C-alpha positions as CSV (number, residue, x, y, z in Angstrom):
1,X,34.5,5.2,51.0
2,X,34.8,5.9,47.3
3,X,32.4,7.5,44.8
4,X,33.0,5.1,41.8
5,X,31.9,7.2,38.9
6,X,33.3,10.5,40.2
7,X,36.6,8.9,41.2
8,X,37.1,7.3,37.7
9,X,35.8,10.0,35.4
10,X,36.2,13.4,37.2
11,X,38.7,13.2,40.0
12,X,41.6,12.7,37.6
13,X,40.8,16.1,36.0
14,X,42.1,18.0,39.1
15,X,45.3,19.7,38.2
16,X,45.1,18.7,34.5
17,X,46.4,21.7,32.6
18,X,45.9,20.1,29.2
19,X,42.8,20.6,27.2
20,X,39.6,18.7,27.8
21,X,36.9,20.4,25.8
22,X,37.3,22.3,22.5
23,X,34.3,24.5,21.8
24,X,33.0,25.9,18.5
25,X,34.0,29.5,19.5
26,X,37.6,28.3,19.8
27,X,37.4,28.4,23.6
28,X,39.4,25.5,25.2
29,X,38.7,24.3,28.7
30,X,41.4,22.5,30.5
31,X,40.7,19.5,32.7
32,X,41.4,21.6,35.8
33,X,39.0,24.4,34.5
34,X,36.3,21.9,34.3
35,X,37.1,20.2,37.6
36,X,36.8,23.6,39.4
37,X,33.4,24.3,37.8
38,X,32.2,20.8,38.8
39,X,33.2,21.4,42.4
40,X,31.6,24.7,42.6
41,X,28.4,23.4,41.1
42,X,28.4,20.4,43.5
43,X,28.8,22.9,46.4
44,X,25.8,24.8,45.0
45,X,23.7,21.6,45.0
46,X,24.7,21.0,48.6
47,X,23.7,24.6,49.4
48,X,20.3,23.8,47.8
49,X,20.0,20.9,50.2
50,X,20.4,18.2,47.6
51,X,21.0,15.0,49.6
52,X,22.6,11.7,48.6
53,X,20.0,9.7,46.6
54,X,17.9,12.8,45.7
55,X,17.1,13.2,42.0
56,X,18.4,16.2,40.0
57,X,16.3,16.6,36.9
58,X,17.7,18.7,34.0
59,X,16.2,19.9,30.7
60,X,19.0,22.1,29.4
61,X,20.9,22.5,26.2
62,X,24.2,20.8,25.7
63,X,27.1,22.8,27.0
64,X,30.2,22.4,29.3
65,X,27.9,23.6,32.1
66,X,25.4,20.8,31.4
67,X,28.2,18.2,31.5
68,X,29.4,19.8,34.8
69,X,25.9,19.4,36.3
70,X,26.0,15.7,35.6
71,X,29.4,15.5,37.3
72,X,28.3,17.6,40.2
73,X,25.2,15.5,40.7
74,X,27.3,12.4,40.9
75,X,29.8,14.1,43.3
76,X,26.9,15.0,45.5
77,X,25.8,11.4,45.7
78,X,22.5,12.4,44.0
79,X,20.9,10.7,40.9
80,X,21.1,12.5,37.6
81,X,17.8,12.7,35.5
82,X,18.5,14.2,32.1
83,X,15.4,15.1,30.0
84,X,15.1,15.5,26.3
85,X,15.2,19.2,25.4
86,X,12.3,18.7,23.0
87,X,9.8,17.5,25.7
88,X,6.9,19.8,26.1
89,X,5.7,21.2,29.5
90,X,3.0,18.6,29.5
91,X,5.5,15.8,29.1
92,X,7.9,17.2,31.7
93,X,5.1,17.3,34.2
94,X,4.9,13.5,34.2
95,X,8.7,13.0,34.8
96,X,8.7,15.5,37.7
97,X,5.6,13.9,39.3
98,X,7.0,10.4,38.9
99,X,10.7,11.0,39.9
100,X,10.0,13.7,42.6
101,X,13.4,15.4,42.1
102,X,14.8,17.7,44.7
103,X,15.5,20.3,42.0
104,X,14.6,20.8,38.4
105,X,17.1,22.7,36.2
106,X,15.7,24.3,33.1
107,X,16.7,26.7,30.3
108,X,15.9,30.3,31.5
109,X,14.1,30.9,28.2
110,X,11.5,28.3,29.2
111,X,11.2,29.1,32.8
112,X,7.9,30.9,32.3
113,X,6.2,27.8,30.8
114,X,7.9,25.3,33.1
115,X,7.4,27.2,36.4
116,X,3.8,26.1,36.8
117,X,4.8,22.5,36.2
118,X,7.5,22.7,38.8
119,X,5.1,24.3,41.3
120,X,2.5,21.6,40.7
121,X,5.2,19.0,41.3
122,X,6.5,20.9,44.4
123,X,10.0,21.0,42.8
124,X,12.6,23.7,43.3
125,X,13.1,25.2,39.8
126,X,16.6,26.6,38.9
127,X,17.8,27.7,35.5
128,X,21.0,27.3,33.4
129,X,21.8,28.3,29.8
130,X,24.7,27.5,27.5
131,X,26.5,30.7,28.5
132,X,26.4,29.8,32.2
133,X,23.6,32.3,32.9
134,X,20.7,31.4,35.3
135,X,20.0,30.9,38.9
136,X,21.9,27.6,39.3
137,X,25.3,29.1,38.4
138,X,24.4,32.2,40.4
139,X,24.1,29.8,43.3
140,X,27.4,28.2,42.3
141,X,29.6,31.3,42.0
142,X,30.1,32.1,45.7
143,X,30.9,28.4,46.4
144,X,34.6,27.3,46.9
145,X,36.2,24.6,44.8
146,X,36.9,22.4,47.9
147,X,33.9,20.2,47.7
148,X,34.4,16.6,49.0
149,X,32.5,13.9,47.0
150,X,29.9,12.1,48.9
151,X,30.7,8.3,49.3
152,X,28.7,5.9,47.2
153,X,28.8,2.2,46.6
154,X,28.9,0.5,43.2
155,X,25.2,-0.5,43.7
156,X,24.0,3.0,44.5
157,X,22.1,4.8,41.7
158,X,23.9,7.3,39.6
159,X,21.2,8.1,37.1
160,X,17.6,7.5,36.0
161,X,16.8,7.6,32.3
162,X,13.2,7.4,31.1
163,X,12.3,5.0,28.3
164,X,9.1,4.0,26.6
165,X,6.9,1.3,28.1
166,X,4.5,-1.2,26.7
167,X,1.5,0.7,28.2
168,X,2.7,4.0,26.7
169,X,3.7,5.2,30.2
170,X,7.4,6.1,30.3
171,X,9.6,4.0,32.6
172,X,12.5,5.3,34.6
173,X,15.5,2.9,34.2
174,X,17.6,3.0,37.3
175,X,21.3,2.9,36.5
176,X,24.0,2.3,39.2
177,X,27.6,3.4,39.4
178,X,28.6,-0.1,38.5
179,X,26.3,-0.1,35.4
180,X,27.8,3.1,34.0
181,X,31.4,2.4,34.9
182,X,31.6,-1.2,33.8
183,X,30.2,-0.3,30.4
184,X,32.6,2.5,29.9
185,X,35.6,0.4,30.9
186,X,34.6,-2.4,28.6
187,X,34.0,-0.2,25.6
188,X,37.1,1.9,26.1
189,X,39.2,-1.2,25.9
190,X,37.3,-2.8,23.1
191,X,37.3,0.3,20.9
192,X,41.0,1.1,21.8
193,X,40.4,4.6,23.3
194,X,43.4,6.2,24.9
195,X,44.5,9.7,26.1
196,X,45.6,10.4,22.6
197,X,42.1,10.4,21.3
198,X,40.0,13.4,20.3
199,X,36.4,12.6,20.2
200,X,34.1,14.6,17.8
201,X,31.1,14.8,20.1
202,X,28.0,16.0,18.3
203,X,25.5,13.8,20.1
204,X,23.0,15.2,22.7
205,X,23.9,14.5,26.3
206,X,20.4,13.7,27.7
207,X,20.7,10.3,26.1
208,X,22.7,7.1,26.8
209,X,24.7,7.3,23.7
210,X,26.0,10.9,24.1
211,X,26.4,10.9,27.9
212,X,27.1,7.5,29.2
213,X,28.9,6.1,26.1
214,X,30.7,9.0,24.3
215,X,31.4,11.3,27.3
216,X,32.1,8.6,29.9
217,X,34.6,6.8,27.6
218,X,36.5,10.0,26.8
219,X,36.6,11.1,30.4
220,X,37.7,7.6,31.6
221,X,40.6,7.4,29.2
222,X,41.9,11.0,29.6
223,X,41.2,12.0,26.1
224,X,39.8,15.3,24.7
225,X,36.4,16.2,23.2
226,X,35.4,18.6,20.4
227,X,32.2,19.4,22.2
228,X,29.7,20.6,19.6
229,X,26.2,21.9,20.7
230,X,24.6,19.6,18.1
231,X,25.1,18.0,14.7
232,X,25.8,20.4,11.9
233,X,27.3,18.9,8.7
234,X,29.5,21.8,7.9
235,X,30.9,22.1,11.5
236,X,31.5,18.4,11.7
237,X,33.4,18.3,8.4
238,X,35.4,21.4,9.5
239,X,36.4,19.7,12.8
240,X,36.9,16.2,11.5
241,X,40.6,16.6,10.6
242,X,41.3,17.5,14.2
243,X,39.6,14.4,15.6
244,X,40.3,10.7,15.8
245,X,36.9,9.2,16.6
246,X,33.2,10.1,16.2
247,X,30.1,8.4,17.6
248,X,26.7,9.1,15.9
249,X,23.3,7.9,14.8
250,X,22.6,6.8,11.2
251,X,21.2,10.3,10.5
252,X,24.7,11.7,11.0
253,X,26.2,9.4,8.4
254,X,23.5,9.8,5.7
255,X,23.8,13.6,6.0
256,X,27.6,13.5,5.8
257,X,27.2,11.3,2.6
258,X,24.9,14.0,1.1
259,X,27.8,16.6,1.5
260,X,30.4,16.7,-1.3
261,X,33.2,17.7,1.2
262,X,33.1,14.2,2.8
263,X,36.2,12.6,1.3
264,X,39.0,10.2,2.2
265,X,41.3,13.2,2.8
266,X,39.0,14.9,5.3
267,X,38.6,11.6,7.2
268,X,42.3,10.6,6.9
269,X,43.0,11.5,10.6
270,X,40.1,9.5,11.9
271,X,40.5,6.0,13.3
272,X,37.0,5.1,14.3
273,X,33.4,5.9,13.3
274,X,30.7,4.3,15.6
275,X,26.9,4.1,14.8
276,X,24.1,3.2,17.1
277,X,20.7,4.1,18.6
278,X,18.9,3.1,15.4
279,X,19.4,0.6,12.5
280,X,22.1,1.5,10.0
281,X,21.1,0.6,6.5
282,X,23.5,-1.7,4.7
283,X,23.7,0.8,1.7
284,X,24.8,3.6,4.1
285,X,27.5,1.2,5.4
286,X,28.8,0.5,1.9
287,X,28.5,4.1,0.6
288,X,30.5,5.5,3.7
289,X,33.3,2.9,3.2
290,X,33.5,3.7,-0.5
291,X,33.7,7.5,0.1
292,X,36.0,7.6,3.1
293,X,37.8,4.2,3.4
294,X,36.3,3.7,6.8
295,X,33.9,0.9,7.7
296,X,31.5,2.1,10.4
297,X,31.4,0.1,13.6
298,X,27.8,-0.6,14.5
299,X,26.8,-1.6,18.0
300,X,23.6,-2.4,20.0
301,X,22.4,-1.0,23.2
302,X,19.4,0.4,25.0
303,X,18.5,2.7,27.9
304,X,18.3,-0.1,30.5
305,X,21.7,-1.6,29.6
306,X,23.9,0.9,27.8
307,X,25.8,-1.2,25.3
308,X,25.3,-4.9,24.9
309,X,27.1,-5.9,21.7
310,X,29.5,-4.4,19.2
311,X,31.1,-5.3,15.9
312,X,34.8,-5.9,16.3
313,X,37.4,-3.2,16.2
314,X,39.7,-5.7,14.4
315,X,38.1,-8.2,12.1
316,X,34.9,-8.0,10.0
317,X,32.4,-5.2,10.8
318,X,29.5,-6.9,9.2
319,X,26.8,-4.7,7.6
320,X,23.3,-5.4,8.9
321,X,24.6,-6.8,12.2
322,X,25.4,-5.4,15.6
323,X,28.3,-7.8,16.2
324,X,29.0,-9.9,19.3
325,X,28.2,-9.6,23.0
326,X,30.6,-7.4,24.9
327,X,33.2,-9.0,27.2
328,X,31.4,-9.8,30.4
329,X,27.9,-9.6,28.8
330,X,25.9,-12.7,28.2
331,X,23.3,-12.8,25.4
332,X,20.8,-15.5,24.4
333,X,17.9,-15.8,21.9
334,X,14.7,-17.2,23.6
335,X,11.4,-18.6,22.4
336,X,8.8,-20.0,24.7
337,X,11.2,-20.1,27.6
338,X,13.9,-22.0,25.8
339,X,17.1,-20.9,24.1
340,X,17.1,-21.4,20.3
341,X,20.0,-22.3,18.1
342,X,21.8,-20.1,15.7
343,X,19.8,-19.0,12.7
344,X,16.5,-19.0,14.5
345,X,14.6,-15.8,15.5
346,X,13.6,-15.2,19.1
347,X,13.5,-12.6,21.9
348,X,16.9,-11.1,22.8
349,X,17.8,-11.4,26.5
350,X,21.1,-10.1,28.1
351,X,22.8,-10.4,31.5
352,X,25.9,-8.6,32.9
353,X,27.1,-5.7,35.0
354,X,25.7,-3.2,32.5
355,X,22.0,-4.3,33.2
356,X,20.1,-1.8,35.1
357,X,18.7,-2.2,38.6
358,X,15.0,-1.9,37.7
359,X,12.3,0.6,36.8
360,X,11.7,3.5,39.2
361,X,8.4,3.1,41.1
362,X,7.4,0.1,38.9
363,X,8.2,-3.1,40.8
364,X,5.7,-5.1,38.7
365,X,7.2,-4.0,35.5
366,X,10.7,-4.7,36.8
367,X,9.6,-8.2,37.7
368,X,8.1,-8.7,34.3
369,X,11.2,-7.7,32.3
370,X,14.1,-8.4,34.6
371,X,14.3,-12.0,35.7
372,X,15.3,-12.9,39.2
373,X,18.6,-14.5,37.9
374,X,19.6,-11.2,36.2
375,X,18.5,-11.8,32.6
376,X,16.8,-8.8,31.1
377,X,14.1,-9.3,28.4
378,X,15.0,-6.6,25.9
379,X,11.8,-6.8,23.9
380,X,13.8,-6.9,20.7
381,X,13.8,-9.8,18.3
382,X,17.0,-11.1,16.8
383,X,19.0,-14.1,15.6
384,X,22.6,-15.2,15.7
385,X,24.2,-16.2,12.5
386,X,26.6,-19.1,12.1
387,X,29.6,-16.8,12.9
388,X,27.9,-15.5,16.1
389,X,27.0,-12.0,14.8
390,X,23.7,-10.6,16.1
391,X,21.1,-9.5,13.7
392,X,18.2,-7.4,15.0
393,X,15.2,-8.3,13.0
394,X,12.4,-6.4,14.7
395,X,10.9,-5.6,18.1
396,X,8.4,-7.6,20.1
397,X,6.8,-4.3,21.0
398,X,5.9,-1.6,18.6
399,X,8.5,0.8,19.8
400,X,9.7,3.1,17.1
401,X,13.3,4.4,17.1
402,X,13.6,7.5,15.0
403,X,17.0,9.3,14.8
404,X,18.1,7.5,17.9
405,X,15.0,8.5,20.0
406,X,12.4,6.1,21.3
407,X,8.7,6.8,20.4
408,X,5.9,4.5,21.7
409,X,2.9,4.6,19.3
410,X,0.2,4.6,21.9
411,X,1.2,8.1,23.2
412,X,1.0,9.5,19.7
413,X,-2.2,7.7,19.0
414,X,-3.8,9.1,22.1
415,X,-2.9,12.6,21.0
416,X,-4.3,12.1,17.5
417,X,-7.5,10.4,18.7
418,X,-8.2,13.4,20.9
419,X,-8.2,15.7,17.8
420,X,-11.8,16.5,16.6
421,X,-12.7,14.7,13.5
422,X,-10.3,11.8,14.0
423,X,-12.1,8.6,14.7
424,X,-9.1,6.4,15.2
425,X,-5.4,6.3,14.4
426,X,-2.7,3.7,14.1
427,X,1.0,4.9,14.4
428,X,3.8,2.8,13.0
429,X,7.5,3.2,12.2
430,X,8.5,3.0,8.5
431,X,12.1,2.8,7.0
432,X,13.6,6.2,6.5
433,X,16.9,6.8,4.8
434,X,17.9,9.6,7.2
435,X,16.3,8.7,10.5
436,X,16.4,4.9,10.3
437,X,12.7,4.9,11.1
438,X,10.1,7.6,10.7
439,X,6.8,8.0,12.7
440,X,3.9,7.5,10.3
441,X,0.1,7.8,11.1
442,X,-2.8,6.0,9.5
443,X,-6.1,7.8,10.3
444,X,-9.8,7.2,10.0
445,X,-12.1,10.1,10.2
446,X,-15.4,10.9,12.0
447,X,-15.6,14.2,10.1
448,X,-14.8,14.1,6.4
449,X,-13.7,17.8,6.5
450,X,-10.7,16.8,8.7
451,X,-7.3,16.4,7.0
452,X,-4.0,14.7,7.8
453,X,-2.1,18.0,7.8
454,X,-4.7,19.6,10.1
455,X,-4.5,16.6,12.5
456,X,-0.7,16.7,12.7
457,X,-0.8,20.5,13.3
458,X,-3.2,20.0,16.2
459,X,-0.8,17.8,18.2
460,X,2.4,19.9,17.6
461,X,2.1,21.6,21.0
462,X,1.4,18.4,22.9
463,X,4.3,16.2,21.7
464,X,8.0,16.6,21.2
465,X,8.9,17.1,17.6
466,X,10.6,13.7,17.3
467,X,7.4,12.0,18.3
468,X,5.3,13.8,15.7
469,X,4.5,11.8,12.6
470,X,6.4,12.9,9.5
471,X,3.4,12.0,7.4
472,X,-0.1,10.7,7.7
473,X,-2.7,9.2,5.4
474,X,-6.5,8.7,5.7
475,X,-8.1,5.3,5.1
476,X,-11.7,4.1,5.3
477,X,-10.9,1.5,7.9
478,X,-7.9,0.1,9.7
479,X,-7.1,-3.6,9.0
480,X,-7.9,-5.9,11.9
481,X,-7.6,-9.6,12.8
482,X,-10.4,-11.8,14.0
483,X,-9.9,-10.5,17.6
484,X,-10.4,-6.9,16.4
485,X,-6.7,-6.0,16.9
486,X,-5.3,-3.5,14.4
487,X,-2.9,-5.3,12.1
488,X,0.2,-3.0,12.2
489,X,2.3,-5.5,10.4
490,X,0.0,-5.2,7.4
491,X,0.2,-1.4,7.6
492,X,4.0,-1.4,7.7
493,X,4.1,-3.7,4.7
494,X,1.6,-1.5,2.8
495,X,3.4,1.7,3.4
496,X,7.0,0.4,3.6
497,X,8.3,2.4,0.7
498,X,6.6,5.7,1.6
499,X,9.9,7.5,2.6
500,X,12.1,5.8,0.1
501,X,13.7,8.0,-2.6
């Protein structure tokens, strides 16, 4: 029996002497180098008694070792659970308790604060840093490279990624081998990736975009990656002449536009720039084309589905839209249980081999959002124009997407409401030229001596940085409707220009 994701992405690396990963220190790893490290790490997981179907949680910085852990987990038949490196110990505790992983791999520098969390969750804590130091690779070193991948079916789980939920409780989206592989195959063909491509990879790999889109496509097509630890404008511009493609979030492109070295000459070798994970402003689209001659390709996806739509590779890449449904993916706009015609706004639903299996430990939530006939209710609002391009016009929920990361307001509100002197808070997303949206808090006070800056400082240790409001204001009272519900639409309208230049 096969192991679909391993066989397609990693098995072809065996014996490949050509380069796979180019690192910032000028180190070059061949495909075979990486394949050997994957096999050794998979053997280490087996030695730690990780069984098929077990979860392997990882909160580690981006590196070839982190990518190898993903591959090794798949090879072992286990389920990869990457966690945002910005999550606090308090936040990690929830994921470990909910997913009950067999092991939890963390950065050695954070082992002290995370060890009590792992003990409380009864999880075996191992460590791994970007240099390959830590207890996990110490386990891997004695292992041979002759590991045999564990058989899996297309419907077996390959990963769980947590996303925000309507109650504020994070939901674990269960992704199968078929989900990941079908999406990579479709996108590779649609975006014309081949073994001649060099992907400028500056995205994190704890997220769908960086791991299951960027990395998977490059691995599937036999290309190379310039594997950066993160996004640094100067480094990206230095490496760009060696690359052919880049995938990013809107923040990448606004920061590149702020740099005078971004020119047509420096981007001349590139064939494709992709943007997603947050809305790309039309003015960014236009400014990038004027500066570089390249029109950014915007697409639409989410944790539960990977990619759903894309602007065309050939043809008009229409600013302000996310293009057409991918081949094999169905999309409809629904209102009150009926599909609406082009031009009308409604809830976006999708169906296809990319749609996840359901939410981990949440059968009720799965039944609520994933219909029995396979249609997934995305929670996003959109419309199709006369030419079939999808326009995202809002979200049925109050989910905030900032810099490509999901923030659910209730979690931030609960943290703020617990601060002495805060009577109540309302957290909203506002347009931001760099992050797409920024988290913004509107506060009422029970103690006049309290201040917005002090309130934001009080929650810094509780929430990941990307969840923390970038600004806050104090008002006498929050606007409410006749039912007493806070009118967040009114707040968004009132403060819409807060972050505008």
